[in-house]
C-alpha positions in Angstrom: 48.5 0.8 6.5 47.0 -1.1 3.5 43.8 0.5 2.3 40.8 -1.4 3.7 42.7 -2.9 6.6 42.0 -1.6 10.1 43.1 -2.2 13.6 39.4 -2.3 14.5 36.8 -3.5 12.1 33.3 -4.9 11.6 32.6 -8.3 10.2 29.4 -9.9 9.0 29.4 -13.6 10.1 27.6 -16.7 8.9 28.0 -20.0 10.8 26.4 -23.4 10.8 26.8 -25.4 14.1 25.9 -29.0 14.6 26.6 -32.5 13.3 25.8 -32.9 9.6 26.9 -35.1 6.8 30.3 -34.1 5.4 30.7 -31.0 3.2 27.0 -30.2 2.9 27.0 -27.0 5.1 30.5 -26.3 3.9 29.3 -26.1 0.3 26.4 -23.9 1.4 28.8 -21.4 3.0 30.7 -21.1 -0.2 27.5 -20.7 -2.2 26.5 -17.8 0.1 29.9 -16.1 -0.3 29.5 -16.4 -4.1 26.0 -15.0 -3.8 27.1 -12.0 -1.7 30.0 -11.0 -3.9 27.9 -11.5 -7.1 25.2 -9.3 -5.7 27.6 -6.5 -4.6 29.1 -6.3 -8.0 32.6 -5.5 -6.6 34.3 -7.0 -9.6 35.8 -10.3 -10.6 36.4 -12.6 -7.6 37.8 -16.0 -6.8 37.2 -18.2 -3.8 40.2 -20.2 -2.9 39.7 -23.4 -0.9 42.0 -25.9 0.8 41.8 -28.2 3.8 44.0 -28.3 7.0 44.1 -32.1 6.8 45.6 -31.9 3.3 48.1 -29.4 4.5 49.1 -31.5 7.6 49.3 -34.6 5.5 51.4 -32.8 3.0 53.8 -31.5 5.6 54.1 -35.1 7.1 54.9 -36.8 3.8 57.4 -34.0 3.0 59.3 -34.7 6.3 58.3 -31.7 8.4 58.4 -32.4 12.1 54.9 -32.4 13.7 55.8 -29.5 16.0 56.6 -27.3 13.0 53.3 -27.8 11.2 51.7 -24.6 12.4 54.7 -22.4 11.9 55.0 -23.8 8.3 51.4 -22.9 7.8 52.1 -19.3 8.6 54.9 -19.3 6.0 52.9 -20.9 3.3 50.0 -18.5 4.0 52.2 -15.6 2.7 52.4 -17.0 -0.8 49.7 -14.8 -2.2 52.0 -11.8 -1.5 55.6 -13.3 -1.5 57.6 -15.3 -4.0 58.2 -19.0 -3.3 62.0 -18.4 -3.1 61.5 -15.9 -0.2 59.1 -18.3 1.5 61.7 -21.1 1.2 64.4 -18.8 2.7 62.2 -18.1 5.7 61.5 -21.8 6.2 65.2 -22.8 6.1 67.0 -19.8 7.6 64.5 -18.6 10.2 62.6 -21.8 11.1 65.3 -24.4 10.7 63.7 -26.6 8.0 66.0 -28.7 5.9 66.4 -27.3 2.3 65.3 -30.6 0.7 62.2 -30.7 2.9 61.3 -27.1 1.8 61.8 -28.1 -1.9 59.3 -31.0 -1.4 56.8 -28.6 0.1 57.3 -26.2 -2.8 56.3 -28.9 -5.3 52.9 -29.1 -3.7 52.0 -25.6 -2.5 52.5 -24.0 -5.9 49.7 -26.2 -7.3 46.3 -24.6 -8.1 43.3 -26.0 -9.9 39.9 -27.6 -9.6 38.5 -31.1 -9.3 41.0 -32.4 -11.8 43.8 -31.4 -9.4 42.1 -33.2 -6.6 41.9 -36.4 -8.7 45.6 -36.0 -9.6 46.5 -35.7 -5.9 44.4 -38.8 -5.0 46.7 -40.7 -7.4 49.8 -39.3 -5.7 51.4 -42.3 -4.0 52.7 -40.4 -1.0 49.7 -38.2 -0.3 47.2 -41.0 -0.8 49.1 -43.2 1.6 48.7 -40.6 4.3 45.5 -41.2 6.2 44.9 -37.5 7.2 45.6 -36.2 3.7 43.5 -38.9 2.0 40.5 -38.0 4.2 40.8 -34.3 3.3 41.2 -35.0 -0.4 38.1 -37.3 -0.4 36.0 -34.6 1.3 37.4 -31.9 -1.1 36.3 -34.0 -4.0 32.8 -34.3 -2.5 32.8 -30.6 -1.9 33.4 -29.8 -5.6 30.6 -32.2 -6.5 28.2 -30.1 -4.4 29.7 -26.8 -5.7 29.0 -27.9 -9.2 25.4 -28.7 -8.3 25.1 -25.2 -6.7 26.4 -23.7 -10.0 29.4 -21.9 -8.4 32.3 -24.2 -9.3 33.7 -21.8 -11.9 34.5 -19.3 -9.2 36.2 -21.8 -6.9 39.9 -22.7 -7.0 41.6 -25.5 -5.1 44.8 -23.8 -3.9 47.3 -25.7 -1.9 49.0 -22.5 -0.8 46.0 -21.4 1.2 46.7 -22.0 4.9 44.9 -19.3 6.9 47.0 -18.6 10.0 44.5 -19.3 12.8 45.2 -22.6 14.6 41.6 -23.5 15.4 40.7 -24.6 11.8 40.3 -28.3 11.5 39.1 -29.0 8.0 38.1 -27.1 4.9 39.3 -23.5 4.7 38.5 -20.8 2.2 39.2 -17.2 1.3 37.5 -14.9 -1.2 39.7 -12.4 -3.1 39.0 -9.8 -5.7 41.1 -10.5 -8.8 42.3 -8.8 -11.9 43.7 -10.6 -15.0 46.8 -9.8 -17.0 44.6 -8.2 -19.6 44.1 -5.3 -17.2 47.7 -4.3 -17.9 48.6 -3.5 -14.3 49.9 -6.8 -13.1 53.3 -8.5 -13.2 54.4 -10.4 -16.3 53.0 -13.9 -16.1 50.6 -16.1 -18.1 47.8 -13.9 -19.5 45.1 -16.2 -18.3 46.3 -16.1 -14.7 44.3 -14.2 -12.1 46.1 -12.0 -9.5 44.5 -11.2 -6.1 43.9 -7.6 -5.3 42.4 -8.0 -1.9 40.7 -10.5 0.5 37.1 -9.7 1.3 35.9 -12.8 3.1 37.3 -16.0 4.7 36.5 -18.8 6.9 36.4 -22.6 7.3 35.6 -25.5 9.6 36.4 -25.3 13.3 35.1 -28.4 15.0 37.0 -28.0 18.2 36.7 -24.4 19.1 33.2 -24.2 20.6 33.7 -27.2 22.8 36.6 -25.4 24.5 34.0 -23.1 26.2 31.7 -25.9 27.2 32.2 -27.0 30.9 31.5 -30.6 29.9 33.7 -30.4 26.8 31.0 -31.4 24.4 32.1 -31.3 20.8 30.1 -28.9 18.6 31.2 -29.1 14.9 31.0 -25.7 13.2 31.7 -24.1 9.8 31.3 -20.5 8.8 32.8 -17.4 7.3 33.2 -13.7 7.8 32.8 -10.8 5.3 35.0 -7.7 6.0 32.5 -4.9 6.0 35.0 -2.0 6.0 37.1 -3.7 3.4 34.1 -3.9 1.1 33.1 -0.3 1.7 36.6 0.8 0.9 36.5 -1.1 -2.4 33.0 0.2 -3.3 34.2 3.8 -2.7 37.0 3.2 -5.3 34.8 1.5 -7.8 33.2 4.3 -9.7 32.1 2.1 -12.5 29.4 0.2 -10.6 26.0 0.6 -12.3 24.6 2.0 -9.1 27.5 4.1 -8.1 25.8 7.4 -8.8 22.5 6.4 -7.3 21.2 7.7 -4.0 21.7 5.0 -1.3 18.4 4.5 0.6 18.7 4.7 4.4 15.2 3.6 5.0 12.5 1.3 3.6 9.9 4.0 3.8 7.7 4.0 0.7 6.0 7.4 1.2 6.5 10.5 3.4 3.3 12.3 4.6 3.9 16.1 4.3 2.0 19.3 4.4 2.8 22.9 3.3 0.3 24.5 5.8 0.0 24.8 9.5 -2.4 23.1 11.9 -2.7 19.9 9.9 -0.7 17.5 12.3 -3.8 15.5 13.1 -4.7 15.1 9.4 -1.2 13.8 8.7 -1.6 11.4 11.6 -4.9 10.2 10.1 -3.3 9.6 6.8 -0.4 7.7 8.3 -2.9 5.5 10.1 -4.7 4.7 6.9 -1.4 3.9 5.1 -0.1 1.7 8.0 -3.3 -0.2 8.1 -3.0 -0.9 4.4 0.6 -2.3 4.8 2.3 0.8 3.4 5.6 1.8 5.0 5.1 5.5 5.8 6.5 8.2 8.1 6.2 11.9 8.8 8.2 14.6 10.6 7.8 14.8 14.4 6.9 18.5 14.3 3.5 20.3 14.5 4.2 22.7 11.6 7.3 21.7 9.7 8.4 23.7 6.6 7.6 21.9 3.3 11.2 22.5 2.1 12.6 20.7 5.1 10.3 17.8 4.6 11.2 17.4 0.9 14.9 17.7 1.6 14.7 15.0 4.2 13.0 12.7 1.6 15.8 13.4 -0.9 18.5 12.7 1.7 16.9 9.5 3.0 16.0 8.2 -0.5 12.2 8.1 0.2 10.7 7.7 -3.3 7.3 9.4 -2.8 5.7 12.3 -0.8 2.0 12.5 -0.1 1.2 16.2 0.4 -2.0 17.4 1.9 -3.5 20.8 2.4 -6.8 22.5 3.0 -7.7 22.3 -0.6 -6.7 18.6 -1.0 -8.8 17.7 2.1 -11.7 19.6 0.6 -11.4 17.9 -2.8 -10.8 14.4 -1.3 -7.4 14.1 -3.1 -3.7 13.8 -2.2 -0.9 15.5 -4.1 1.6 12.6 -4.7 5.1 13.9 -5.5 7.8 11.7 -7.1 11.0 12.7 -5.3 13.5 11.8 -8.0 11.7 13.7 -10.8 9.7 16.2 -8.7 6.6 15.2 -10.8 3.4 15.9 -8.9 -0.1 14.3 -9.6 -3.4 14.5 -7.8 -4.6 11.1 -6.6 -8.0 10.3 -5.2 -7.6 9.6 -1.5 -9.5 6.3 -1.9 -6.9 5.2 -4.5 -3.8 6.4 -2.7 -2.6 3.1 -1.2 -3.0 1.4 -4.6 -1.1 4.1 -6.4 1.8 4.0 -3.8 2.0 0.3 -4.0 2.1 0.3 -7.8 4.8 3.0 -7.9 7.1 1.4 -5.2 6.7 -2.3 -6.0 10.1 -2.3 -7.8 11.9 -0.1 -5.4 
C-alpha cells in the first residue's frame, strides 16, 4: 500500500454552504489550503484547479457520447500517474472510444497553465461555442482574479487533466500536491522547470446538488469545500527531517505553568496557587495526587511540553516567593509571589 494511504483515515474538512456570488467562497477555500500548507512547511506544493463544466464541455466538443462523460473522467484523472498513451489505450480498448475522439481529448487534457491558458481557451472556437464550457471558463477566469488579490496565484495551476473521480462535483475542483522539481535529481527526464507531484494532501470542489439529495423537500443548497488528509500529512512530516521544528518537542497542552512541590502535605497550598493563576488568566495545572514526587512532576512537564514549573515548599511559603523553573534549560529563579503571574505571562507570551 502506498505510504500515507489508508483504508481508514481522518480528514479535516472546511465547507461553505449557501447561495453566494460566483467564485468568492471558492477562492477563499483555495486561500485557506494555501495558508495551511504554507504554515505546515511540508515542502513545495501546487494546487491544481479545473472545472467539471469545462471537462464536460470539452468531452462534448471532442465527440464523446454523454453517457461516457463520467467514465472518461475516471480515465483522465489518472494522468498524474500514467502516461497519456496508456490513458488513450484504456479509452479506446477498454471503454470503446473512437481513436480520433481520444486524440482530440489528448490535445486538451495535456494543457497546464494559469490565467493566460484560460484566455487562450476562451478564444478556442469549439470550446467557446459550448455553453457549458464557456460558463466554466468565465468562472475560472474570475477565480484567478480573486486568487491574485489573495496573493496565492503563484501556487495555483489550471490543469485540464484534473478530473477528481467523484460524481457529485458540479463546478470548480481542486487538488493540492507536494511537488519536487527536476533540480532535485530524483525525477524523470523532462523540462527542468517542470514540477512533479509526489503526493496529494488535500482536495475538494463545488458540489451544488449533493446536500439537496438529503432534504425531504429537495431544496438546493450550493456548497463548496475541501478536505485535508491528516494521516497523509503526518506521514510526510515523519519523513521530513529537515523541517526547522522537526527536533522540537511537540506540545500536547496549552498549559503555561505547572504547579509543583517537592514536599508532602502541601496539596492545599498548590490549590491556592492554582486558583490565583486561573483568576489572573494563566493556564495552569497540577498533578491529581496529594504528595507526588517532584521527579514525576518534572518528567510530566517535559513530556507534555509545559514550559514553566512553579515550585513551592515550606521555605518558599515562608519567604513569600516561588521557585520558577524553565523546563527546557532547567534554570531556576526565585520570583516574588506577587509578581508571579506577570513573570509567567512575560516568559510564555511567545510560546
